[in-house]
N, C-alpha and C positions, 0 to 999 in steps of 0.2 A: 441695678444697684439702688441704694437709697440716697436721696439728696437731702442735705441739711443746710439751712440758710445762715447759720451762725448766730441766730438771735433767740434761740430757745428750742429749736427742733431737736427731738431725741427719739430713740427707740429704747424703751425700758424692758428689762428682762427678769425682774424680780430678784430672788435670791438664787444665784448659781452655786449650788452646794459643793460642786467639784472644786471651787476656789477656796472655800472656807477651810482654814487650818492646813492648807495644802503644802506639801513639801515637794510634790511633783505635779506640775501643771504646765500646759502650753496654751497661749492665747494668740490667735493669728487673724489677720484680716487684710484686705486691700483698701488703700486710702488714696484719695486725690483731693488736694486743697485748691479752692478757688482763691482764697486769701488767708492771711494769718492776722485776724483783727485783734487778738489778745496776746498778752504775755505768755499765757498758757492756753493752747488750743487742744481741747480734749478729744482724743480718739475713742477712748473708753475709760470707764472707771467704776469702782464699787466701794462699798463701805457704809458705815453708819452715818446717815445724813445728820449734819449738825453736831456730831460727836465732839466732845471737848478735846481739842488737840488732834483730832482726826486719827486716833491710834489704829483704826482698821482700814485706813485709806489704801487703795491699790489702784494706780492711775497711770495711764500712758498719755502723754501730750506731745505736741510738735510745735516747732517754730521753723522759720526758714533756714536756721543754722543747725538743726538737729532734733533729736527725740530724747525724751526723758521718762524714766519709770520711777514713780514714787511708791514707797511701801511704808505705811505708818506715818509717824510724825517726823522721822529724821533720816530715813534711808532714801537717798536721792541719787540715781544713776543716770548721767547724761551721756549721750552718744553723739558726737559731733559729725555732721555731714550736711551737705546742701540738700534741702528739701524744696523742690521747685513747684510753683503753682502749675496747675494744668497737666500734671504728670501722675500716672498711677504708680504706686509703690506697694510692695507686699511687706508687711511687718509681722514679726513673730517674737514673742517674749517667752522664754523657756526657763522654768524653775526646776532645778534638778537637785534633789537632796535638800537638806535644811539650810544650806549656806551657799548656793550657787545659782546665779542668774546670768543668762546669755540673751543678747538681742541680735536678731537677724533682720537684714534689709535685703529684699529681693533674693532671698535664699542664702545669702552669705553673712557670716557673723560680722557684726559691725563693732570694731574696737575689741577690747579685751573683756574676758568674762569677769563679772563682779563677784568676788569670792567672799564678800562680807555680808551677803544677803541672808537675812533670817527668814524662816518659814512664815507664811501668812497668818494673820490673825483670824479668829473664828468668824468674824463678820465681814471679811474682805470681799466676799461675793454678794453681800446684801445690796439691795437697791441698785442693781447693776444697770448702767446706762451705756448705750452706744451713742457717740457724738456729744457726750457730756459726762459729768460725774456728780455723785450726790453730795460730795463734801466741799467742792469749790465751784459754786455758781457765781457769776455767769460766764464761764469759760467754755464756749461751745465750739463745735466743728463747723467750718464753712466749706462745704464741698461734698464729696461722695464717699461712701463706704460700701464695700461689697464683701461677700463670702466670709462672714465673721464666724470663727470657730473656737471652741474651748475643748481641750483634750485633758482627761484626768490622768495624764502621764507626761513625762518629760521627753518630748520627741528628740531623736538623735539629729545630728546635722544632716544626715542623709534623708531622714524623714521630712525635715523642714524644707529641704530643697525639692522634695517630691510634691509639695503643696503647689508648686508652680510648674506649668507646662511650658517648656522652652523649645518646643519642637519647631515653632514657626519663627517669623521674623521678630516678633515681640512676645514677651512673657505674658501668659494668660492663666487664669485659675485652672488647676487640675482637678480631677475627680478624687476627692479625699476620703471617700466612703470606706475604703479598706483600712484606714487608720482609726476608724470608730470614734469620731468626735462625739463628745458628750452633748455639746451644743453646736449646731450648724445652721446658721441663718443665711440663706442663699439670696435674700433680698429681691425676690420676685420670681425665681424659676418655679416655685411650687405653690404660688398663690395667684389669685386674680388681681392683676395689677390695675385693673380699672376700678375695682370696688374695695379691695381689702385694706384694712388699717392695722392688720397684724401679720407678722411674718411667722410662718409655721416652722417650728424647730424640726429639722431633718436629722437630728443627732440620734443618740442611742435611745432605744425604747424605754419609756418611763421618765425621760427628762421632759419637764413641763415648761422649759424656759423659752416660750415664744417671745418675739419682739413686738411690743405695742407702740404704735406711733404716738408722739406727743407734739403738740403745737405746730402741726403742719408738715412734718417729715413726709416725703413723697417718693414713690417709685420713679426711676429715671432710666432711660435707655443707654446712658453713658456707662460703659463697662470697661474693664481692663482689656485692651486689644492692641 
């Protein structure tokens, strides 16, 4: 996984074009918090940095009492649940059609579907950051993130569940290659963890969205297990 210390560590992915103007997209990753030092603790986010009113903002953040997805300046969808430190969780945000958002935690839909969600702005995938966001600094992630994936489709509930291997005593990441993620950052499985400062994208051929370390993000042997 990648470890972020909550004080500015990031992985930047550039412009993820699959998110821009998307009406069908899925973003998934595993997360573990060491603490929640901020009112908004960024898991990932994209948009125009410093844009007035943040009209293109697309952002997932967590607190100890739940997770929230923001889209643009006013669409704010909060999902209440206990998020404990020291525990791995699988998160998935699914946009289906132009007005439908679902949030999944550990493969199960959390709360009700938000049916007032409008499709993303054309810059929503710009400046995309893992463990931060380009529109609201300094709200960073303190903890680990693993197996970050973007799909240029709205995964079904069955497909979301298949991102997790529940065959053992604890849920762990599954092989998601058959679902053809556009971006798939495995946080160490395909790179030299001793020297690399970039995570190589294992997604679809032609996608250039590698993850570049910023401010000391580092590989960690702590993984969902």
